[in-house]
C-alpha positions as CSV (number, residue, x, y, z in Angstrom):
1,M,-52.0,6.9,29.9
2,S,-50.3,9.7,27.7
3,M,-49.8,9.6,24.2
4,E,-45.9,9.4,24.3
5,K,-46.3,6.3,26.2
6,Y,-48.8,4.3,24.4
7,Q,-47.8,1.6,22.4
8,P,-50.4,0.1,19.6
9,S,-50.5,-3.7,19.3
10,P,-49.8,-4.8,15.7
11,E,-53.6,-5.0,14.7
12,E,-53.9,-1.3,15.5
13,M,-51.0,-0.4,13.1
14,K,-52.2,-2.6,10.8
15,K,-55.5,-0.6,10.3
16,A,-54.0,2.7,11.0
17,E,-52.1,1.9,7.9
18,E,-54.8,1.0,5.4
19,V,-56.9,3.5,5.8
20,M,-53.7,6.5,6.0
21,T,-52.9,8.3,2.5
22,N,-49.4,8.0,1.2
23,E,-49.2,11.9,2.5
24,Q,-49.9,10.5,6.1
25,K,-47.6,7.6,5.6
26,K,-44.6,9.8,4.6
27,M,-45.2,12.3,7.1
28,S,-45.5,9.2,9.9
29,E,-42.4,7.9,8.9
30,A,-40.5,11.2,8.5
31,R,-41.9,11.6,12.6
32,E,-40.7,8.1,13.4
33,E,-37.1,9.0,11.8
34,G,-37.3,12.3,14.2
35,Y,-38.1,10.3,17.3
36,N,-35.1,8.0,16.2
37,I,-32.6,10.2,15.7
38,A,-33.7,12.1,19.1
39,K,-33.2,8.7,20.8
40,S,-29.7,8.1,19.1
41,E,-28.7,11.7,20.5
42,Q,-30.2,10.8,24.2
43,S,-28.3,7.5,24.0
44,A,-25.1,9.0,22.8
45,E,-25.3,11.5,26.0
46,K,-26.0,8.9,28.4
47,S,-22.9,6.9,26.8
48,R,-20.4,9.6,27.2
49,E,-22.0,10.1,30.7
50,K,-21.3,6.5,31.5
51,N,-17.3,6.8,30.4
52,P,-15.9,9.9,28.8
53,A,-13.0,8.0,27.5
54,E,-15.5,6.0,25.3
55,P,-16.3,7.4,21.8
56,T,-19.9,7.7,20.7
57,I,-21.0,6.0,17.7
58,E,-24.2,8.1,16.1
59,K,-26.4,6.1,13.4
60,H,-27.8,8.1,11.0
61,P,-30.8,7.2,8.3
62,G,-29.5,5.1,5.5
63,G,-27.5,2.6,7.9
64,L,-24.6,5.4,7.9
65,Y,-22.6,6.0,11.4
66,E,-20.5,8.6,12.6
67,I,-17.7,8.3,15.5
68,I,-17.5,10.9,17.8
69,T,-14.2,11.5,19.5
70,P,-14.3,10.9,23.2
71,E,-14.5,14.0,25.5
72,N,-11.8,12.7,27.6
73,P,-9.7,9.8,25.8
74,Y,-7.8,7.6,27.5
75,H,-4.0,8.4,27.0
76,E,-0.9,6.9,28.6
77,E,2.9,6.3,27.9
78,T,5.7,4.5,29.9
79,T,9.3,3.8,29.1
80,V,10.0,0.3,30.2
81,N,13.6,-1.4,29.6
82,G,14.4,1.1,27.2
83,V,11.3,0.7,24.8
84,E,8.7,3.6,24.4
85,I,4.8,2.4,24.3
86,I,2.4,4.6,23.9
87,V,-1.5,4.5,23.6
88,D,-4.2,7.1,22.6
89,W,-6.9,7.8,20.7
90,Y,-6.3,8.7,16.9
91,D,-9.3,11.0,15.2
92,D,-7.3,11.2,11.9
93,S,-6.9,7.8,10.9
94,S,-8.7,4.7,12.3
95,K,-10.7,6.5,14.9
96,D,-9.3,4.1,17.4
97,Y,-7.0,3.3,20.2
98,E,-3.7,2.5,18.8
99,I,-0.6,1.1,20.5
100,Y,2.3,3.3,19.3
101,F,6.2,2.0,19.3
102,P,7.9,4.9,17.9
103,Q,11.7,3.5,18.1
104,I,10.6,1.2,15.3
105,E,12.1,2.3,12.4
106,F,10.9,1.4,9.2
107,G,13.2,-0.4,6.6
108,E,15.1,-3.2,6.0
109,A,15.7,-4.3,9.4
110,A,12.1,-4.0,10.2
111,S,11.0,-6.3,7.2
112,E,13.1,-8.8,8.1
113,K,11.9,-8.9,11.4
114,G,8.7,-8.9,10.0
115,V,7.2,-5.7,11.1
116,S,5.6,-3.2,8.9
117,D,4.3,-0.3,10.9
118,Q,5.1,1.4,14.4
119,V,1.2,1.5,15.1
120,I,-1.5,-1.2,16.1
121,M,-5.3,-0.6,15.7
122,V,-6.6,-1.8,19.1
123,S,-10.1,-0.7,19.7
124,R,-12.8,1.7,20.4
125,R,-13.2,0.4,23.7
126,P,-10.9,2.2,26.3
127,E,-10.6,-0.7,28.8
128,V,-9.2,-2.9,25.5
129,A,-6.7,-0.1,24.6
130,K,-5.7,-0.2,28.6
131,Q,-5.4,-3.7,28.6
132,V,-3.0,-4.2,25.7
133,F,-1.1,-0.8,27.0
134,D,-0.7,-3.1,30.0
135,Y,0.4,-6.3,28.3
136,A,2.9,-4.3,26.2
137,A,4.4,-2.8,29.4
138,K,4.9,-6.1,31.0
139,L,6.1,-7.8,27.9
140,A,8.8,-5.2,28.0
141,Q,10.4,-5.8,31.5
142,T,11.7,-9.2,30.2
143,E,12.0,-8.5,26.5
144,S,14.0,-5.4,25.0
145,D,13.8,-6.1,21.5
146,V,10.9,-3.5,20.2
147,Y,10.0,-5.3,17.0
148,E,9.5,-8.8,19.3
149,I,7.4,-6.7,21.4
150,Y,5.6,-5.1,18.8
151,K,4.5,-8.6,16.9
152,K,3.4,-10.3,20.5
153,V,1.3,-6.9,21.3
154,K,-0.2,-7.3,18.2
155,E,-1.3,-10.8,18.1
156,F,-2.6,-10.5,21.9
157,A,-4.5,-7.2,20.7
158,R,-6.0,-9.1,17.3
159,D,-7.8,-12.2,19.9
160,L,-9.4,-9.7,22.1
161,P,-13.0,-8.2,21.3
162,Y,-13.1,-5.2,19.6
163,D,-16.8,-4.1,20.3
164,P,-19.2,-4.3,22.9
165,A,-21.3,-6.8,21.8
166,E,-18.5,-9.4,21.5
167,A,-17.2,-8.6,25.0
168,G,-20.8,-9.3,26.2
169,R,-21.9,-5.9,26.7
170,A,-24.5,-4.0,24.8
């Protein structure tokens, strides 16, 4: 059995901790942290291999994490019934896929219709962004009011799973 694959029992771990000096404990913790970082980096690479349109989430010590832009982000745009619809990854703001309706004009008309933005944050998952984009395009086939489409798409997107754990994938 190689040393890298050996998993000591809880009793062995407890015994080892009892005989270790504080300096040895710190070195052991640092080594474990290094192993965890290496595992995280390997996991990130595997994630990119699976779907280059999905971002990578790298966890750092202390509970911090960093969202890495997808290698090949999903992007789609269409004009249906005169309504422009764009889905894209936005790195500068939310680090999410977002649906964008460029025809929405800010001001009193938008406020009166209950619309306060041109953008709807969707998810970090490209398949969810695609689902919302397809819904918006289908809706635009029968609805030409971009403000009504925006509100219906926002409600639809709100009810979808945001992360892999919610969708039953880990």
